[in-house]
C-alpha positions in Angstrom: 42.5 205.0 132.7 40.0 208.0 132.2 40.3 209.4 135.7 37.0 211.3 136.4 37.9 212.8 139.8 35.4 214.8 141.6 36.7 217.2 144.5 34.1 217.0 147.3 34.7 220.7 148.1 33.4 221.9 144.7 29.9 223.2 144.6 27.8 221.1 142.3 26.2 222.6 139.4 22.8 221.6 137.9 24.3 219.2 135.5 27.1 217.9 138.1 26.0 216.0 141.1 28.2 214.5 143.8 28.2 210.8 143.2 28.9 209.8 146.8 30.3 211.4 150.0 32.1 209.8 152.9 31.4 210.8 156.5 34.6 211.4 158.6 34.1 208.1 160.5 33.6 206.2 157.2 36.7 207.7 155.8 38.7 206.7 158.8 37.5 203.1 158.7 38.1 202.8 154.9 41.7 204.1 155.5 42.1 201.5 158.2 41.0 198.8 155.9 43.0 200.1 152.8 46.3 200.4 155.1 45.7 196.7 156.2 45.7 195.7 152.7 49.0 197.6 152.0 48.2 197.9 148.2 48.3 201.4 146.9 46.3 200.6 143.7 43.2 199.7 145.8 40.3 201.9 146.5 36.8 201.6 147.9 34.4 200.5 145.1 30.7 201.2 146.0 28.3 199.5 143.7 24.6 198.0 143.4 23.5 194.6 142.4 20.1 193.1 141.8 18.7 191.4 144.8 18.0 191.6 148.4 14.3 192.0 150.0 13.8 195.3 148.2 15.0 194.8 144.6 18.7 196.3 144.8 21.4 195.7 147.5 24.6 197.8 148.2 28.0 196.2 147.8 31.5 197.4 148.8 34.8 195.9 148.1 38.5 197.0 147.8 39.6 197.1 144.3 41.8 198.6 141.6 40.1 201.3 139.6 38.7 200.4 135.8 38.6 202.7 133.0 35.0 203.8 133.2 34.8 204.4 137.0 34.0 207.7 138.6 36.4 208.3 141.0 35.8 210.5 144.2 38.6 211.5 146.4 38.1 212.2 150.2 41.4 213.3 152.1 43.5 210.7 149.8 41.0 207.9 149.8 39.5 207.1 146.5 35.8 205.6 146.2 35.1 204.2 142.8 31.7 204.0 141.4 30.8 202.4 137.9 28.4 204.3 135.5 25.5 201.8 136.1 25.7 202.0 140.0 25.9 205.7 139.8 22.6 206.2 138.5 21.2 204.6 141.6 23.4 205.9 144.1 24.2 209.5 143.1 24.1 211.8 145.9 24.4 209.1 148.7 26.3 209.4 151.8 28.3 206.4 153.3 28.5 206.3 157.0 30.0 204.0 159.6 28.6 203.2 162.8 29.5 200.9 165.9 26.9 199.9 168.5 26.0 197.0 170.9 24.1 195.4 167.8 27.0 195.4 165.6 29.3 197.6 163.4 29.1 198.5 159.7 29.0 200.8 156.7 25.6 202.4 156.1 24.5 204.1 152.8 22.1 207.0 153.0 20.4 207.1 149.6 18.2 209.6 148.4 17.3 207.8 145.3 15.6 205.0 147.6 11.9 205.0 147.9 11.9 202.0 150.2 14.8 200.1 152.0 14.9 196.7 154.1 14.8 197.0 157.7 18.6 196.1 157.7 19.3 199.0 155.3 21.2 196.7 152.8 18.8 196.8 150.2 16.7 199.2 148.7 14.1 200.1 145.8 14.1 203.2 143.6 10.9 204.9 142.1 11.2 203.4 138.7 11.1 199.8 140.5 13.7 198.4 138.2 15.6 196.4 140.8 14.4 193.0 139.9 12.3 190.7 142.1 12.5 191.4 145.4 13.2 188.5 147.9 14.4 187.8 151.4 17.8 188.9 152.3 18.0 186.7 155.3 18.4 189.7 157.8 15.3 188.9 159.8 13.5 192.4 159.3 
């Protein structure tokens, strides 16, 4: 496996941009999920897929790394991003929040020019996300 690991403490150069960042709360929640799975090969995969009401939607899963993944490590937690998704989420911050309305991960994406009211789908400036359709969130 080609392990392209990025140290989040390194200063990014003009040609190197941090793919994603995890907030401390998000990292804590991911660690809980990984501990519950009990498989040291698993990491948090963050990717985008066509769909949702804005054209793209965020997806997350616990999976093993693949050969071409960019691997970012935060205090022992590996975050995996495939090369295609990386172009749409580069520079994003993943957070976790809990409220009376629910709990979950949110992605703060500087590449998104518009998002769905629920924050689970987005559109980029190139508008190449496919046909926008309802995501069923009610927003």
